[in-house]
C-alpha positions in Angstrom: 18.0 2.0 -0.5 20.0 3.8 2.1 22.9 2.2 3.8 22.2 2.4 7.3 20.8 -0.9 8.6 18.2 0.7 11.0 16.7 2.8 8.4 16.4 0.1 5.9 14.5 -2.1 8.4 12.4 0.7 9.3 11.2 1.3 5.8 10.7 -2.4 5.3 8.6 -2.7 8.6 6.8 0.3 7.0 5.9 -1.3 4.1 4.8 -4.6 5.6 3.5 -4.0 9.1 1.3 -1.0 9.1 -2.2 -2.2 9.2 -3.5 1.2 8.4 -1.6 1.4 5.2 -3.4 1.2 1.6 -2.8 0.4 -2.1 -5.6 2.7 -3.6 -5.1 3.4 -7.5 -4.2 6.9 -9.2 -2.8 9.9 -7.9 -4.0 11.7 -4.4 -7.2 14.0 -5.1 -9.9 15.3 -3.2 -13.6 16.5 -2.9 -17.1 15.1 -2.8 -19.8 15.5 -5.5 -23.4 15.2 -4.2 -24.1 12.0 -5.6 -24.2 9.5 -2.8 -24.3 5.7 -2.5 -25.4 3.5 0.0 -23.4 4.0 3.5 -22.9 1.4 6.2 -25.4 1.1 8.5 -25.3 3.0 11.9 -24.2 1.3 14.3 -21.9 -0.8 12.2 -18.9 -2.0 14.1 -15.6 -0.7 12.9 -12.4 -2.9 11.9 -9.7 -3.0 9.6 -10.4 -4.2 6.3 -9.4 -7.4 4.6 -7.3 -7.5 1.5 -10.3 -8.7 -0.4 -12.3 -5.9 0.7 -9.6 -3.2 -0.1 -9.6 -4.8 -3.7 -13.4 -4.2 -4.0 -13.3 -0.6 -2.9 -10.1 -0.2 -5.2 -12.2 -1.5 -8.1 -15.4 0.4 -7.3 -13.1 3.5 -7.3 -11.7 2.8 -10.8 -15.2 2.4 -12.1 -16.1 5.5 -10.6 -13.0 7.4 -12.2 -13.8 5.7 -15.7 -17.6 7.2 -15.4 -16.4 10.6 -14.5 -13.9 10.9 -17.4 -16.4 9.5 -19.8 -18.7 12.3 -18.7 -15.7 14.7 -18.9 -15.5 13.5 -22.7 -12.5 11.3 -22.4 -11.9 7.6 -22.7 -10.5 5.9 -19.6 -9.7 2.2 -18.8 -10.2 0.9 -15.1 -6.6 1.0 -14.1 -5.0 -2.4 -12.4 -5.6 -3.2 -9.1 -3.2 -5.1 -6.9 -4.6 -8.4 -6.1 -4.9 -10.2 -2.5 -1.8 -12.4 -3.3 0.4 -8.9 -4.6 -0.5 -7.1 -1.3 1.5 -9.5 0.5 4.7 -8.6 -1.6 7.2 -6.0 -0.3 7.1 -6.9 3.3 9.5 -6.9 6.2 9.6 -10.8 6.4 8.2 -13.3 4.1 6.8 -16.3 6.2 4.1 -17.8 3.9 5.8 -20.8 2.6 3.5 -21.4 -0.2 3.3 -17.9 -1.1 6.8 -17.8 -1.3 7.1 -20.7 -3.4 4.7 -19.2 -6.0 5.8 -15.6 -5.9 9.2 -15.4 -4.6 9.8 -11.8 -3.6 7.1 -10.7 -6.1 8.9 -10.2 -9.0 6.1 -11.3 -11.4 4.1 -8.3 -9.8 7.1 -6.0 -10.4 7.4 -6.7 -14.1 3.5 -6.6 -14.9 3.6 -3.1 -13.1 6.5 -1.7 -15.1 4.7 -3.3 -18.5 1.7 -1.4 -17.1 3.4 1.8 -16.3 4.6 1.7 -20.2 1.8 0.5 -22.4 -1.4 0.7 -20.4 -4.3 2.1 -22.7 -4.6 5.2 -20.4 -1.0 5.9 -21.1 -1.1 5.3 -24.6 -4.3 7.4 -25.0 -3.1 10.3 -23.1 0.0 10.6 -24.9 -1.5 10.9 -28.3 -4.0 13.5 -27.5 -3.0 17.0 -28.6 -1.3 19.2 -26.2 -4.0 21.3 -25.1 -6.3 18.3 -24.7 -3.8 16.3 -22.9 -3.7 19.2 -20.2 -7.4 19.1 -20.2 -7.3 15.3 -19.7 -4.6 15.5 -16.8 -6.9 18.4 -14.9 -10.0 16.2 -15.5 -8.4 13.1 -13.9 -6.0 14.7 -11.3 -7.5 17.9 -10.4 -6.4 21.3 -10.1 -3.1 21.6 -8.1 -3.8 25.3 -7.4 -6.8 24.6 -5.5 -5.6 22.0 -2.7 -6.3 20.6 0.9 -3.5 20.2 3.2 -3.1 18.2 6.1 -0.4 18.6 8.9 1.2 14.9 9.8 1.6 13.8 13.5 5.2 13.1 12.3 5.9 16.5 10.9 5.4 17.8 7.5 2.4 18.0 5.8 0.8 16.6 2.5 -1.5 18.2 0.2 -4.1 17.1 -2.5 -6.3 18.7 -5.3 -9.8 19.4 -4.1 -11.1 18.6 -7.6 -10.7 16.1 -10.5 -12.2 12.6 -11.0 -10.0 10.9 -8.6 -11.8 13.5 -6.2 -15.2 12.8 -7.3 -14.8 9.0 -7.2 -13.2 9.3 -3.5 -16.1 11.5 -2.5 -18.6 9.0 -3.6 -16.9 6.2 -1.9 -16.2 7.8 1.5 -19.0 10.3 1.6 -16.8 13.3 2.6 -13.4 13.5 0.9 -11.8 16.2 2.9 -12.6 14.3 6.1 -11.3 11.3 4.8 -8.3 12.6 3.4 -7.3 14.1 6.9 -8.0 10.8 8.9 -6.5 8.7 6.2 -3.2 10.5 6.2 -3.1 11.1 9.8 -3.4 7.6 10.8 -1.2 6.1 7.9 1.3 8.7 8.6 2.1 7.7 12.6 4.9 4.8 11.9 8.0 7.3 12.4 6.5 7.7 15.8 6.8 4.2 16.5 8.6 2.1 14.3 12.1 3.2 15.8 10.6 1.9 19.1 10.0 -1.4 17.5 13.5 -1.6 15.9 15.2 -1.1 19.2 12.8 -3.8 21.2 14.7 -6.6 22.2 12.1 -9.3 21.2 12.4 -8.1 17.8 16.3 -8.3 18.0 16.1 -11.7 19.3 13.9 -13.0 16.8 16.1 -11.7 14.0 19.1 -13.0 15.6 17.5 -16.6 15.5 16.2 -16.2 12.0 20.0 -15.3 10.8 21.1 -18.6 12.7 18.5 -20.6 10.7 19.4 -19.0 7.4 23.2 -19.7 7.9 22.4 -23.3 8.9 20.6 -23.5 5.5 23.2 -22.2 3.7 22.1 -18.6 3.2 24.1 -16.3 5.5 22.1 -13.2 5.8 21.9 -11.2 9.0 18.3 -10.0 8.4 15.6 -9.9 6.1 16.5 -6.5 5.2 19.9 -7.9 3.8 18.2 -9.8 1.5 16.4 -6.9 0.2 19.4 -4.6 0.2 21.1 -7.4 -1.9 18.3 -8.7 -3.8 19.0 -7.2 -7.1 22.7 -7.9 -7.2 21.9 -11.9 -6.1 19.9 -12.3 -9.7 22.2 -10.1 -11.9 23.0 -11.2 -15.3 20.2 -14.1 -15.1 17.5 -14.5 -17.3 14.1 -13.7 -16.4 13.1 -17.5 -15.4 16.2 -17.9 -13.6 15.8 -15.0 -11.5 12.4 -16.2 -10.6 13.7 -19.5 -9.7 16.5 -18.2 -7.7 14.5 -15.7 -5.6 11.7 -18.1 -5.2 14.4 -20.5 -3.9 15.5 -17.9 -1.5 12.0 -16.8 -0.4 11.2 -20.2 0.5 14.1 -20.7 2.9 13.6 -17.2 4.4 10.0 -18.1 4.9 10.9 -21.4 6.8 13.3 -19.9 9.3 10.8 -17.0 9.7 8.2 -19.6 10.8 10.7 -21.9 12.7 11.9 -18.6 14.7 8.3 -17.2 14.6 10.0 -13.9 13.2 7.1 -12.7 11.1 4.6 -13.4 14.0 6.6 -11.3 16.5 7.2 -8.3 14.1 3.3 -8.1 13.5 2.7 -8.4 17.2 5.0 -5.7 17.8 3.8 -3.4 15.0 0.2 -3.8 16.5 1.1 -3.3 20.2 3.3 -0.3 19.3 0.6 1.2 16.7 -2.2 1.1 19.1 -0.1 3.2 21.6 0.5 5.8 18.9 -3.2 5.7 18.2 -4.4 6.5 21.7 -3.6 10.5 20.8 -5.6 9.9 17.7 -8.5 7.8 18.4 -11.2 10.3 16.8 -9.4 10.3 13.6 -8.7 6.5 13.7 -12.7 5.7 14.3 -13.5 8.1 11.5 -10.8 6.2 9.3 -12.2 3.0 10.2 -15.9 4.1 10.0 -15.5 5.7 6.6 -13.9 2.7 4.9 -16.8 0.6 6.1 -19.1 3.0 4.5 -16.9 2.8 1.2 -17.1 -0.9 1.4 -20.8 -0.8 1.6 -21.0 1.6 -1.4 -18.5 -0.3 -3.6 -21.0 -3.1 -3.5 -23.6 -1.2 -5.2 -21.2 0.0 -8.1 
């Protein structure tokens, strides 16, 4: 991480607090194939999805990718999808004591993810293909990067994604119109640089962090902020065995969570994120409504897959 505390804190807030963030699988791609599943009924209320609903959509996406790759003549194994517990990891502050006791800072998730990156069947299968087949496999899965869709981001810059490939087909089937979905999603989920600096300066957050820090010091853990822990996390367990590292991180995470509960730091941070995010979304209400509606449609379609 970078050295300046404000930057570190802003990164942590982005990771945890943005309700529009997603943890979908695979590389970004994008276009729609003609086949459609049942969409959400007209008039269905729009809302943010629960973690369990996001898991359902991600699993459906992986199944659609598998079917597409099979039609392209390749084997494909559905990739791992982050579960509900895993989606709580990596946040600004841990304030769930039971989760902290069981998972610490999510070290077990990190270890499992690294193992998947090295030994998942898709990795070993693609790596064993002859070079020409490997290139064809990659293009079938990820699409053609010479044929892309580009979106200008509200915070500046742009992002692009291929229009073709099995990820594109899967997302087109789930969301109904991938180009529209991609534009709405990237617009809504890239707003954080517009408001996170304001959260960092908000006296309500500053006061809560100070109270949390005093609580931590009184508990024998002298950290200035949750970000201070994140910055030092690797060094705190350096040289330990994996079981020792998990035990140490769990103990520290429990203390962090207990202090976060006592000082309401997690509750205050989430409330501020909601407040400032809603303000930022006022200028992008059309995109936000589209984003939520298409996610509800994807959830309805996922149930049929």
